[in-house]
C-alpha positions as YAML, in Angstrom:
chain: A
units: angstrom
residues:
- id: 1
  name: MET
  ca: [-32.02, -37.74, 22.38]
- id: 2
  name: ASN
  ca: [-30.21, -40.84, 22.30]
- id: 3
  name: ILE
  ca: [-27.68, -41.03, 19.52]
- id: 4
  name: VAL
  ca: [-25.43, -43.90, 18.35]
- id: 5
  name: VAL
  ca: [-22.55, -43.17, 16.10]
- id: 6
  name: CYS
  ca: [-20.94, -46.19, 14.33]
- id: 7
  name: ILE
  ca: [-17.26, -45.62, 13.89]
- id: 8
  name: SER
  ca: [-14.40, -47.52, 12.17]
- id: 9
  name: SER
  ca: [-10.63, -47.60, 12.82]
- id: 10
  name: VAL
  ca: [-8.95, -46.99, 9.48]
- id: 11
  name: PRO
  ca: [-5.32, -46.43, 8.32]
- id: 12
  name: ASP
  ca: [-4.34, -42.69, 7.87]
- id: 13
  name: THR
  ca: [-4.22, -41.80, 4.46]
- id: 14
  name: THR
  ca: [-0.59, -41.07, 4.68]
- id: 15
  name: SER
  ca: [0.31, -44.67, 5.80]
- id: 16
  name: LYS
  ca: [2.34, -46.95, 3.48]
- id: 17
  name: ILE
  ca: [0.14, -49.94, 2.75]
- id: 18
  name: ASN
  ca: [1.61, -53.49, 2.50]
- id: 19
  name: PHE
  ca: [-0.05, -56.97, 2.37]
- id: 20
  name: THR
  ca: [1.09, -60.31, 3.70]
- id: 21
  name: GLU
  ca: [0.53, -64.07, 2.88]
- id: 22
  name: ASN
  ca: [0.61, -63.55, -0.84]
- id: 23
  name: GLY
  ca: [-1.52, -60.61, -0.75]
- id: 24
  name: SER
  ca: [-4.29, -62.25, 1.36]
- id: 25
  name: ASN
  ca: [-3.99, -60.09, 4.58]
- id: 26
  name: PHE
  ca: [-3.48, -56.49, 5.26]
- id: 27
  name: ASP
  ca: [-0.27, -55.81, 7.01]
- id: 28
  name: SER
  ca: [-0.93, -53.42, 9.96]
- id: 29
  name: SER
  ca: [2.72, -53.20, 11.03]
- id: 30
  name: GLY
  ca: [3.83, -49.49, 11.44]
- id: 31
  name: VAL
  ca: [0.32, -48.20, 10.32]
- id: 32
  name: GLN
  ca: [-1.18, -45.19, 12.04]
- id: 33
  name: PHE
  ca: [-4.90, -45.75, 12.59]
- id: 34
  name: VAL
  ca: [-7.50, -42.94, 12.69]
- id: 35
  name: ILE
  ca: [-11.28, -42.42, 12.95]
- id: 36
  name: ASN
  ca: [-12.74, -42.95, 9.59]
- id: 37
  name: PRO
  ca: [-13.29, -39.31, 8.26]
- id: 38
  name: TYR
  ca: [-16.94, -39.92, 7.30]
- id: 39
  name: ASP
  ca: [-17.66, -41.14, 10.93]
- id: 40
  name: GLU
  ca: [-15.76, -38.18, 12.31]
- id: 41
  name: PHE
  ca: [-18.24, -35.87, 10.49]
- id: 42
  name: GLY
  ca: [-21.09, -37.92, 12.16]
- id: 43
  name: LEU
  ca: [-19.68, -37.87, 15.44]
- id: 44
  name: THR
  ca: [-19.20, -34.13, 15.31]
- id: 45
  name: LYS
  ca: [-22.83, -33.66, 14.36]
- id: 46
  name: ALA
  ca: [-24.03, -35.84, 17.04]
- id: 47
  name: MET
  ca: [-22.23, -33.58, 19.56]
- id: 48
  name: MET
  ca: [-23.76, -30.52, 18.07]
- id: 49
  name: LEU
  ca: [-27.37, -32.11, 18.20]
- id: 50
  name: LYS
  ca: [-26.74, -32.93, 21.76]
- id: 51
  name: GLU
  ca: [-25.71, -29.30, 22.73]
- id: 52
  name: VAL
  ca: [-28.62, -27.85, 20.76]
- id: 53
  name: SER
  ca: [-31.11, -30.08, 22.58]
- id: 54
  name: GLY
  ca: [-29.53, -29.36, 25.92]
- id: 55
  name: GLY
  ca: [-29.21, -33.13, 26.78]
- id: 56
  name: GLY
  ca: [-29.28, -36.66, 25.65]
- id: 57
  name: LYS
  ca: [-26.52, -39.18, 25.03]
- id: 58
  name: VAL
  ca: [-23.96, -39.84, 22.41]
- id: 59
  name: THR
  ca: [-22.78, -43.49, 22.20]
- id: 60
  name: ILE
  ca: [-20.09, -44.70, 19.86]
- id: 61
  name: ILE
  ca: [-19.95, -48.27, 18.79]
- id: 62
  name: THR
  ca: [-17.23, -50.24, 16.96]
- id: 63
  name: VAL
  ca: [-16.68, -53.82, 15.75]
- id: 64
  name: GLY
  ca: [-13.06, -54.78, 16.40]
- id: 65
  name: ASP
  ca: [-10.46, -56.29, 18.70]
- id: 66
  name: ALA
  ca: [-8.35, -54.36, 21.48]
- id: 67
  name: THR
  ca: [-6.38, -52.58, 18.73]
- id: 68
  name: VAL
  ca: [-9.20, -50.29, 17.98]
- id: 69
  name: GLU
  ca: [-9.49, -48.85, 21.45]
- id: 70
  name: PRO
  ca: [-7.09, -46.00, 20.93]
- id: 71
  name: VAL
  ca: [-9.29, -44.56, 18.26]
- id: 72
  name: MET
  ca: [-12.40, -45.12, 20.49]
- id: 73
  name: ARG
  ca: [-10.75, -43.22, 23.22]
- id: 74
  name: LYS
  ca: [-10.18, -40.41, 20.90]
- id: 75
  name: ALA
  ca: [-13.89, -40.38, 20.03]
- id: 76
  name: LEU
  ca: [-14.63, -40.25, 23.81]
- id: 77
  name: ALA
  ca: [-12.25, -37.40, 24.22]
- id: 78
  name: ILE
  ca: [-14.03, -35.53, 21.37]
- id: 79
  name: GLY
  ca: [-17.05, -35.60, 23.46]
- id: 80
  name: ALA
  ca: [-18.90, -38.96, 23.15]
- id: 81
  name: ASP
  ca: [-20.46, -40.23, 26.56]
- id: 82
  name: GLU
  ca: [-20.01, -43.90, 26.11]
- id: 83
  name: ALA
  ca: [-18.27, -46.31, 23.78]
- id: 84
  name: ILE
  ca: [-19.38, -49.89, 22.95]
- id: 85
  name: ARG
  ca: [-16.79, -52.38, 21.37]
- id: 86
  name: ILE
  ca: [-17.99, -55.49, 19.95]
- id: 87
  name: ASN
  ca: [-15.22, -57.98, 20.50]
- id: 88
  name: MET
  ca: [-14.75, -59.41, 16.94]
- id: 89
  name: THR
  ca: [-12.61, -58.66, 13.96]
- id: 90
  name: ALA
  ca: [-14.53, -56.88, 11.35]
- id: 91
  name: THR
  ca: [-14.43, -59.40, 8.28]
- id: 92
  name: ASP
  ca: [-17.09, -58.09, 6.24]
- id: 93
  name: SER
  ca: [-20.00, -55.67, 5.99]
- id: 94
  name: TYR
  ca: [-22.63, -58.10, 6.67]
- id: 95
  name: SER
  ca: [-21.22, -59.48, 9.98]
- id: 96
  name: THR
  ca: [-20.49, -55.92, 11.15]
- id: 97
  name: ALA
  ca: [-24.02, -54.70, 10.46]
- id: 98
  name: THR
  ca: [-25.63, -57.94, 12.27]
- id: 99
  name: GLU
  ca: [-23.41, -57.25, 15.44]
- id: 100
  name: ILE
  ca: [-24.34, -53.54, 15.66]
- id: 101
  name: SER
  ca: [-28.12, -54.16, 14.66]
- id: 102
  name: ASN
  ca: [-28.38, -57.07, 17.44]
- id: 103
  name: TYR
  ca: [-26.80, -54.47, 19.95]
- id: 104
  name: LEU
  ca: [-29.45, -51.73, 18.91]
- id: 105
  name: LYS
  ca: [-32.44, -54.03, 19.06]
- id: 106
  name: SER
  ca: [-31.75, -54.50, 22.78]
- id: 107
  name: ASN
  ca: [-30.58, -50.70, 23.13]
- id: 108
  name: PRO
  ca: [-32.81, -48.64, 20.94]
- id: 109
  name: ALA
  ca: [-31.71, -45.11, 19.69]
- id: 110
  name: ASP
  ca: [-33.44, -42.14, 18.25]
- id: 111
  name: LEU
  ca: [-30.88, -41.67, 15.62]
- id: 112
  name: ILE
  ca: [-28.07, -43.88, 14.29]
- id: 113
  name: ILE
  ca: [-25.35, -42.23, 12.32]
- id: 114
  name: THR
  ca: [-22.79, -44.05, 10.20]
- id: 115
  name: GLY
  ca: [-20.30, -42.86, 7.67]
- id: 116
  name: LYS
  ca: [-21.37, -43.26, 3.88]
- id: 117
  name: GLU
  ca: [-18.40, -45.52, 3.65]
- id: 118
  name: SER
  ca: [-14.99, -46.43, 5.31]
- id: 119
  name: ILE
  ca: [-12.01, -45.31, 3.39]
- id: 120
  name: ASP
  ca: [-10.24, -48.62, 3.75]
- id: 121
  name: TYR
  ca: [-12.48, -51.07, 1.90]
- id: 122
  name: ASN
  ca: [-14.95, -48.42, 0.66]
- id: 123
  name: GLY
  ca: [-17.85, -51.01, 0.82]
- id: 124
  name: GLY
  ca: [-20.53, -48.37, 1.65]
- id: 125
  name: ALA
  ca: [-22.84, -51.13, 2.74]
- id: 126
  name: VAL
  ca: [-23.00, -51.00, 6.73]
- id: 127
  name: GLY
  ca: [-25.50, -48.33, 7.04]
- id: 128
  name: GLY
  ca: [-27.96, -49.64, 4.60]
- id: 129
  name: MET
  ca: [-27.66, -53.22, 6.16]
- id: 130
  name: ILE
  ca: [-28.23, -51.94, 9.63]
- id: 131
  name: ALA
  ca: [-31.38, -49.96, 8.53]
- id: 132
  name: GLU
  ca: [-32.77, -53.07, 6.74]
- id: 133
  name: MET
  ca: [-32.06, -55.39, 9.83]
- id: 134
  name: MET
  ca: [-33.74, -52.70, 12.08]
- id: 135
  name: LYS
  ca: [-36.49, -51.99, 9.64]
- id: 136
  name: LEU
  ca: [-35.65, -48.25, 9.73]
- id: 137
  name: PRO
  ca: [-35.43, -45.69, 6.89]
- id: 138
  name: PHE
  ca: [-32.05, -45.03, 5.52]
- id: 139
  name: ILE
  ca: [-30.66, -41.69, 4.17]
- id: 140
  name: ASN
  ca: [-27.37, -42.23, 2.65]
- id: 141
  name: ALA
  ca: [-24.88, -39.35, 1.48]
- id: 142
  name: CYS
  ca: [-26.47, -37.02, 3.99]
- id: 143
  name: ILE
  ca: [-25.05, -33.53, 3.84]
- id: 144
  name: GLY
  ca: [-27.64, -31.69, 6.14]
- id: 145
  name: LEU
  ca: [-29.65, -32.61, 9.29]
- id: 146
  name: GLU
  ca: [-32.04, -30.47, 11.44]
- id: 147
  name: VAL
  ca: [-33.98, -31.89, 14.32]
- id: 148
  name: ASN
  ca: [-37.06, -30.51, 15.78]
- id: 149
  name: GLY
  ca: [-38.39, -33.09, 18.20]
- id: 150
  name: SER
  ca: [-39.36, -36.17, 16.43]
- id: 151
  name: LYS
  ca: [-39.47, -34.50, 13.15]
- id: 152
  name: THR
  ca: [-36.33, -33.80, 10.92]
- id: 153
  name: LYS
  ca: [-35.30, -32.02, 7.67]
- id: 154
  name: LEU
  ca: [-32.54, -33.79, 5.76]
- id: 155
  name: ILE
  ca: [-30.54, -33.07, 2.74]
- id: 156
  name: ARG
  ca: [-28.70, -35.81, 0.67]
- id: 157
  name: GLU
  ca: [-26.63, -35.66, -2.43]
- id: 158
  name: ILE
  ca: [-28.04, -37.40, -5.34]
- id: 159
  name: GLU
  ca: [-26.71, -37.67, -8.97]
- id: 160
  name: GLY
  ca: [-26.87, -34.11, -10.47]
- id: 161
  name: GLY
  ca: [-28.20, -32.33, -7.38]
- id: 162
  name: LYS
  ca: [-29.52, -32.52, -3.85]
- id: 163
  name: GLU
  ca: [-32.70, -34.04, -2.32]
- id: 164
  name: ASN
  ca: [-34.73, -32.45, 0.50]
- id: 165
  name: ILE
  ca: [-36.38, -34.93, 2.84]
- id: 166
  name: LEU
  ca: [-38.80, -34.75, 5.71]
- id: 167
  name: ALA
  ca: [-38.55, -37.73, 8.20]
- id: 168
  name: ASN
  ca: [-39.63, -38.77, 11.63]
- id: 169
  name: LEU
  ca: [-37.20, -40.37, 14.15]
- id: 170
  name: PRO
  ca: [-35.81, -42.87, 14.26]
- id: 171
  name: PHE
  ca: [-33.82, -43.54, 11.25]
- id: 172
  name: VAL
  ca: [-30.16, -44.24, 9.93]
- id: 173
  name: ILE
  ca: [-28.14, -41.94, 8.08]
- id: 174
  name: GLY
  ca: [-24.85, -42.27, 6.09]
- id: 175
  name: GLY
  ca: [-23.01, -39.12, 6.75]
- id: 176
  name: GLN
  ca: [-20.48, -37.25, 4.75]
- id: 177
  name: LYS
  ca: [-18.51, -33.92, 4.37]
- id: 178
  name: GLY
  ca: [-21.35, -31.25, 4.42]
- id: 179
  name: LEU
  ca: [-23.13, -32.85, 7.34]
- id: 180
  name: VAL
  ca: [-20.60, -30.62, 9.14]
- id: 181
  name: GLN
  ca: [-17.89, -28.72, 7.72]
- id: 182
  name: GLU
  ca: [-14.05, -29.52, 8.08]
- id: 183
  name: SER
  ca: [-13.55, -26.44, 10.17]
- id: 184
  name: GLU
  ca: [-16.27, -27.75, 12.64]
- id: 185
  name: LEU
  ca: [-14.43, -30.87, 13.40]
- id: 186
  name: ARG
  ca: [-13.22, -31.23, 16.81]
- id: 187
  name: ILE
  ca: [-9.73, -31.83, 18.15]
- id: 188
  name: PRO
  ca: [-9.49, -33.37, 21.62]
- id: 189
  name: ASN
  ca: [-8.26, -31.02, 24.23]
- id: 190
  name: MET
  ca: [-6.57, -31.81, 27.45]
- id: 191
  name: ARG
  ca: [-9.78, -31.67, 29.44]
- id: 192
  name: GLY
  ca: [-11.41, -34.10, 26.99]
- id: 193
  name: ILE
  ca: [-8.55, -36.54, 27.20]
- id: 194
  name: MET
  ca: [-8.53, -36.59, 30.77]
- id: 195
  name: GLN
  ca: [-12.45, -37.09, 30.95]
- id: 196
  name: ALA
  ca: [-12.00, -39.89, 28.30]
- id: 197
  name: ARG
  ca: [-9.98, -41.95, 30.62]
- id: 198
  name: SER
  ca: [-13.02, -42.31, 33.14]
- id: 199
  name: LYS
  ca: [-15.83, -42.68, 30.53]
- id: 200
  name: PRO
  ca: [-17.11, -46.18, 30.07]
- id: 201
  name: LEU
  ca: [-15.63, -48.38, 27.29]
- id: 202
  name: ASN
  ca: [-17.80, -51.51, 27.34]
- id: 203
  name: ILE
  ca: [-16.71, -54.66, 25.64]
- id: 204
  name: ILE
  ca: [-19.42, -57.12, 24.64]
- id: 205
  name: GLU
  ca: [-19.01, -60.48, 22.90]
- id: 206
  name: PRO
  ca: [-20.44, -61.19, 19.43]
- id: 207
  name: THR
  ca: [-23.74, -63.06, 18.93]
- id: 208
  name: ALA
  ca: [-23.22, -64.68, 15.48]
- id: 209
  name: ASN
  ca: [-19.99, -63.81, 14.01]
- id: 210
  name: GLU
  ca: [-21.37, -64.85, 10.66]
- id: 211
  name: SER
  ca: [-19.46, -63.57, 7.37]
- id: 212
  name: MET
  ca: [-21.07, -63.68, 3.86]
- id: 213
  name: THR
  ca: [-18.00, -62.65, 2.03]
- id: 214
  name: GLU
  ca: [-14.39, -63.43, 1.92]
- id: 215
  name: SER
  ca: [-11.23, -61.49, 0.57]
- id: 216
  name: LEU
  ca: [-9.23, -63.78, -1.65]
- id: 217
  name: ASN
  ca: [-6.28, -61.19, -2.28]
- id: 218
  name: PHE
  ca: [-5.39, -57.56, -2.44]
- id: 219
  name: LYS
  ca: [-3.15, -55.87, -4.99]
- id: 220
  name: LYS
  ca: [-1.56, -52.46, -4.83]
- id: 221
  name: PRO
  ca: [-2.27, -49.89, -7.84]
- id: 222
  name: ALA
  ca: [0.65, -50.18, -10.46]
- id: 223
  name: GLU
  ca: [3.40, -47.66, -9.82]
- id: 224
  name: LYS
  ca: [3.38, -44.61, -11.93]
- id: 225
  name: GLY
  ca: [5.68, -44.55, -14.92]
- id: 226
  name: SER
  ca: [8.54, -42.14, -15.51]
- id: 227
  name: CYS
  ca: [7.63, -38.72, -16.86]
- id: 228
  name: LYS
  ca: [8.78, -37.54, -20.09]
- id: 229
  name: LEU
  ca: [9.21, -33.92, -20.86]
- id: 230
  name: VAL
  ca: [8.62, -32.68, -24.42]
- id: 231
  name: ASP
  ca: [9.83, -29.23, -25.74]
- id: 232
  name: SER
  ca: [6.66, -27.07, -26.36]
- id: 233
  name: ASN
  ca: [7.69, -26.44, -30.05]
- id: 234
  name: ASP
  ca: [8.08, -30.13, -30.87]
- id: 235
  name: VAL
  ca: [4.40, -31.08, -31.50]
- id: 236
  name: ALA
  ca: [5.55, -34.01, -33.75]
- id: 237
  name: LYS
  ca: [7.24, -35.80, -30.95]
- id: 238
  name: LEU
  ca: [4.45, -35.18, -28.62]
- id: 239
  name: VAL
  ca: [1.89, -36.65, -30.89]
- id: 240
  name: SER
  ca: [4.38, -39.72, -31.58]
- id: 241
  name: LEU
  ca: [4.53, -40.37, -27.88]
- id: 242
  name: LEU
  ca: [0.88, -40.14, -27.59]
- id: 243
  name: GLN
  ca: [0.28, -42.46, -30.36]
- id: 244
  name: ASN
  ca: [3.08, -45.08, -30.13]
- id: 245
  name: GLU
  ca: [3.80, -45.29, -26.46]
- id: 246
  name: ALA
  ca: [0.76, -44.06, -24.35]
- id: 247
  name: LYS
  ca: [-1.49, -45.24, -27.17]
- id: 248
  name: VAL
  ca: [-4.20, -42.83, -26.42]
- id: 249
  name: ILE
  ca: [-4.63, -41.42, -29.90]
...
């Protein structure tokens, strides 16, 4: 089975986020970048499917400049066989999906795995766009996948429940927690890190680099206000604060 996993390089959730140029650009200085967590669930699932089938290939693909390569090397150390970096700054979902789908049209895959969204911009659009451009089915919020030859059983989250799906390969999924459990995520070991150095990381140039959207500015959430403590017996004061200051009653 030939599996392609789309991964994003995103800021670690513990990083302090700042913006430059009057809030129009993200400041990456001093920020630690990691594999997008939803993509990591997908990568782990790809490795499991490869092991169960007894063969196949797992390729990771990323749209980005040279700064994303450490994250790609980590994915190779986890177990991916090959990495493709499309040499372009990812400016929006459309341009990212266009470049990935253009590559896949010339390099078909049995299964394409994306995360349901990236944790930086939370667009949640790339997987669906790739599927549309490739004319393939798309199963988003996927939390279960079993493969038997070309036939598959999938489970995805829907509002108020879960949906069971039968589908034939190829297709695109948007994975999330549940596709594998957190305890199943793989940490690169020394052998994997050493092997990753010799695995191919191929750089290809973009074909179009056409963006459909533009970010005008970014704003950080308002800082949390100070906390006021009220004696448990002073109900009148509590009501007054809720009514006059918080204005919630």
